[in-house]
N, C-alpha and C positions, 0 to 999 in steps of 0.2 A: 182482182183480189177484193173480196168482200166477205166480211163475217160480221158477227154481232158487235164487234168493238171498233170496226173501221170500214169505210166504204170508199173505193176509188171513184173519183168524180171526173167528169169530162174536163180535159185540160191538164190532168195530172195531179190535181190537189187531192187531199185525202180527208174525209170527214172522220174525226175521232169521236165516237159515241161515248159519253160519260157512263162509266159503270157505277154501281152502288158503292163499291169500295172507294172509287175515285172521288165520288161526291162526299163520302164520309171524311176522307183525308183532307179535301179542300175545306170543308166546314171546320174541321179541327184546326188546320193551319191558320185559318182566318178568325177563329173563335166566333163563328156564326152558326145559326141553324141552317140545315140543308134546304128548307123551304125558301130561304132568302134568295136562292138562285135556281129555283125549281123549273123556271121556264127555259133554262139553258140545257139543251139536249146533247150538245157536243160542240166541237169547234173544228175549223178547217185549217189543216196544216199543209206544209209543203212536202211532207214525206210520211211514209207509213210508220206506225208504232213499231218499236223494237223491244225485244225482251232483254232485260238486264242480264249480263253475262254472269253476275254474281248470285243474284237471288231469283231471277226469272220474272220479276214484275214487269209488266208492259209499261213503256213510256207513256206519260199522260199529262194532262193539264195540271194535275196535282204536283208533278215534279217541277213544272215551270213556276208554279205559285210558291212552293216551298223554297226553291232556289232563290227566287226574287226576294222573298222575305228574309232568308238567312243572310244573303249578301247585301241587304239594304238597298237594293236596286229600286224597288217600288214600295210605297207605303201600303198598309192594309186597306185604307180607304180608297186608294187609287185602284188596287186590284179588284175590290168589290165593285167599283164603278165600271171597270172593264168587263166584269162578269155580267153586268146588267146592260151595257151599251156597246160592248166590243171595243177593240183598240181604236184609238183616234189617229194613229199614224203607223207606218210600217216600222218593224223592228229589225235590226240587223240579225242575221243568223248567229247563233252562239252555242256554246257547249251546254250540256245538260247532265245533271247528276240524278241518280235514282233517289227518290225521297224515302225509300224503305231501307236501303243499305249504304247509300253514299257513293256507290260505284259510278264512274262516268260512262254514259252511253257514248257509243262511237259516233263521230261526225258532228255536224252542226244542225241546229234545229231552228225553225221559223214558222210563223203562222201567216195565213192569208188575211189581209185586212178587208177585202171584199167578201161579203157574206160570211163573216168570221164565225158567227154562232148559228148553227143550223141544227 
């Protein structure tokens, strides 16, 4: 399975390619300019993107960021650092809400720490 938004990698990981809309959403959530993280082309996840059953938006890094900000899990500065340098440790898989409508995506979500941003 490969398309312009994701690519299946050897070993089962999936590269999620950042879309223009996803970049805009991330920049808005973090109150930063898009060029701040322009080198980030995408990130490596443990599963494929899913369409929200309520609004159709594809799951993305913007959902992780908005969820973390709203729940107070990570600070803005911490997230910006991760966008530049990748995660420093593994994260437990967890639920994910759509940043557009608030609907819960099914299952649990996690990212790969090795070669996280490609």
